[in-house]
C-alpha positions in Angstrom: 8.4 -3.5 14.2 6.2 -2.7 17.2 3.0 -4.5 18.0 0.3 -4.0 20.7 -2.4 -6.3 21.9 -5.8 -5.0 23.2 -8.7 -7.0 24.5 -12.2 -5.8 23.5 -15.0 -6.6 25.9 -18.6 -5.7 26.7 -19.9 -5.7 30.3 -21.1 -8.6 32.3 -23.9 -8.7 34.8 -21.8 -11.0 36.9 -20.5 -8.6 39.6 -17.5 -10.6 40.6 -16.4 -11.2 37.0 -16.8 -7.5 36.2 -14.7 -6.7 39.2 -12.0 -9.1 38.0 -12.0 -7.5 34.6 -11.6 -4.0 36.2 -8.7 -5.2 38.3 -7.1 -6.8 35.2 -7.6 -3.5 33.2 -6.0 -1.4 36.0 -3.0 -3.8 36.1 -2.2 -4.1 32.4 -4.1 -1.3 30.7 -4.9 -3.5 27.7 -8.7 -3.8 28.0 -11.2 -1.7 26.0 -14.7 -2.0 27.4 -18.0 -0.3 26.5 -21.5 -0.2 27.9 -23.2 -3.2 26.3 -23.7 -6.8 27.5 -21.0 -9.1 26.2 -23.1 -11.7 24.4 -23.0 -13.6 21.2 -25.6 -11.5 19.5 -23.8 -8.3 20.5 -20.6 -9.1 18.8 -21.3 -6.5 16.1 -21.3 -3.8 18.8 -17.9 -5.2 19.8 -16.6 -5.0 16.2 -17.8 -1.4 15.9 -16.3 -0.6 19.3 -12.8 -1.7 18.3 -13.1 0.1 14.9 -13.8 3.3 16.9 -10.9 2.6 19.3 -8.4 1.9 16.6 -9.5 4.9 14.5 -9.1 7.2 17.5 -6.1 5.8 19.4 -4.0 3.9 16.8 -3.6 6.3 13.9 0.1 5.3 13.6 -0.7 1.6 13.1 -0.1 0.4 9.6 -2.4 -2.6 10.1 -5.1 -3.6 12.6 -5.7 -7.3 13.3 -8.9 -8.6 14.7 -8.5 -12.1 16.1 -10.8 -14.4 18.1 -9.7 -15.6 21.5 -9.4 -19.2 20.4 -7.1 -18.5 17.5 -3.3 -18.9 17.7 -1.3 -16.2 15.9 2.4 -16.7 14.9 3.2 -13.1 15.4 6.7 -13.5 13.7 5.2 -15.0 10.6 2.5 -12.3 10.6 4.9 -9.3 10.9 7.1 -10.8 8.2 4.2 -11.5 5.8 2.8 -8.0 6.2 6.2 -6.5 5.7 6.5 -8.4 2.4 3.0 -7.5 1.3 3.8 -3.8 2.0 7.2 -3.9 0.2 5.8 -5.6 -2.9 2.5 -3.6 -2.8 0.6 -6.9 -3.0 -2.6 -5.3 -1.7 -4.3 -2.1 -2.7 -4.8 0.9 -0.3 -7.9 0.4 1.9 -7.6 -3.4 2.1 -9.2 -6.1 4.3 -6.9 -9.2 4.2 -8.4 -12.5 5.3 -9.8 -15.9 4.5 -12.7 -14.9 2.3 -16.1 -16.8 2.4 -17.8 -16.7 -1.0 -21.5 -17.5 -1.5 -22.2 -18.4 2.1 -25.8 -19.5 2.5 -28.0 -17.7 5.0 -29.2 -20.1 7.7 -33.0 -20.3 7.8 -33.3 -23.1 10.3 -35.2 -21.6 13.3 -33.6 -24.2 15.7 -30.0 -23.2 14.6 -27.7 -20.9 16.6 -27.1 -18.9 13.4 -30.7 -18.6 12.2 -31.4 -15.4 10.3 -34.9 -14.4 9.5 -36.0 -12.9 6.2 -36.8 -9.7 8.1 -33.2 -9.5 9.3 -31.7 -10.3 5.9 -33.8 -10.8 2.8 -31.3 -12.5 0.4 -30.5 -16.2 0.7 -26.7 -15.8 0.3 -24.3 -13.3 1.8 -21.9 -11.3 -0.4 -18.2 -12.1 0.2 -17.0 -11.5 3.7 -14.1 -12.6 6.0 -13.8 -15.5 8.3 -14.2 -13.9 11.7 -11.4 -16.0 13.2 -8.8 -13.4 12.1 -8.7 -10.6 9.6 -6.4 -7.7 8.9 -7.5 -4.2 8.0 -5.2 -1.4 6.7 -5.0 1.8 8.6 -6.7 3.9 5.9 -9.8 1.7 6.0 -10.5 1.8 9.7 -12.1 5.2 10.0 -14.2 4.8 6.8 -15.5 1.5 8.1 -16.4 3.0 11.5 -18.2 5.9 9.8 -20.2 3.5 7.6 -21.5 1.8 10.7 -23.7 4.8 11.4 -25.3 4.4 7.9 -25.7 0.6 7.6 -28.6 -1.1 9.4 -27.4 -3.2 12.4 -27.0 -6.9 11.9 -26.0 -9.3 14.7 -24.0 -11.5 12.3 -20.8 -9.6 13.1 -18.4 -11.2 10.6 -20.7 -10.4 7.7 -21.6 -6.9 9.0 -18.1 -5.7 9.7 -16.2 -7.3 6.8 -19.2 -7.7 4.4 -21.7 -4.9 4.7 -19.3 -2.2 5.6 -16.8 -3.3 3.1 -19.4 -3.6 0.3 -20.6 -0.1 1.0 -17.1 1.3 0.6 -16.6 -0.6 -2.7 -13.6 -2.4 -1.4 -12.5 -5.9 -2.5 -11.1 -8.4 -0.1 -7.5 -9.6 -0.4 -7.5 -13.4 0.2 -4.7 -15.1 2.2 -6.6 -18.4 2.6 -3.5 -20.6 2.4 -2.1 -19.0 5.6 -4.9 -20.2 7.8 -4.6 -23.7 9.3 -8.0 -25.4 9.2 -7.0 -28.9 10.0 -6.0 -29.7 13.7 -3.4 -32.2 12.5 -1.5 -29.5 10.6 -1.3 -26.9 13.4 2.2 -27.6 14.7 3.8 -28.3 11.3 2.4 -25.2 9.6 2.3 -22.7 12.5 5.6 -23.5 14.2 7.8 -24.8 11.3 5.9 -23.4 8.4 4.7 -20.0 7.2 1.0 -20.1 8.4 -0.3 -17.1 10.4 -3.5 -18.3 12.1 -4.9 -21.6 13.4 -7.8 -22.6 15.7 -6.4 -23.9 19.0 -9.2 -24.2 21.6 -7.1 -25.2 24.6 -5.2 -22.6 26.5 -2.6 -25.2 27.5 -2.1 -26.1 23.8 -1.7 -22.4 22.8 0.9 -21.9 25.6 2.8 -25.0 24.4 2.7 -23.8 20.8 4.0 -20.4 21.8 6.9 -22.0 23.6 7.7 -24.0 20.5 7.5 -20.9 18.3 9.9 -19.0 20.6 12.3 -22.0 20.7 12.2 -22.2 16.9 13.2 -18.5 16.9 16.0 -19.1 19.4 14.1 -17.3 22.1 13.4 -20.3 24.4 11.8 -19.4 27.7 11.7 -21.4 31.0 
């Protein structure tokens, strides 16, 4: 099974940082970047950008995974799990597979980072949507989601917009794999290295590197 990793970015007004990104892109050819400022409230633009990229340049991909940069992915567990799901047809066509949030309350605290006004979103709870930490979309849903983004009013809450509003408009139900996310820091190593979990939040780059070495060792692929 072949996999590919692509980094989705907006632009930065920091000239030296943008120059570093450009050098990185020329060296590894794994960065997708479009003309918007890379900021928290522009994450929806980033989500739409990678839907566009995947629909145009990855038509052969059976699944597309979106993952935050502070999430550790056990790629061996992921590929195995998706292979079993496909073999046993345990998800319908046009699926989004994730940890699903149900009945999430809209934040109305004006001092909160996630404050949403009534003008931005009138209801007090969101319909079901995915945790933005990591979610998987089947190939046949990527293009329809991208096309829906031209019809659905923009919303800066990217997790809800991409995996809630666009999905709801397409009348697609989420496939939950909540048990395969590690939410407790104390369980990271046990469940991601020795167990069957797919995703876990690991904020430290050094911790992620150490976990990856442990995963390779567990697979008999130890590196120096």
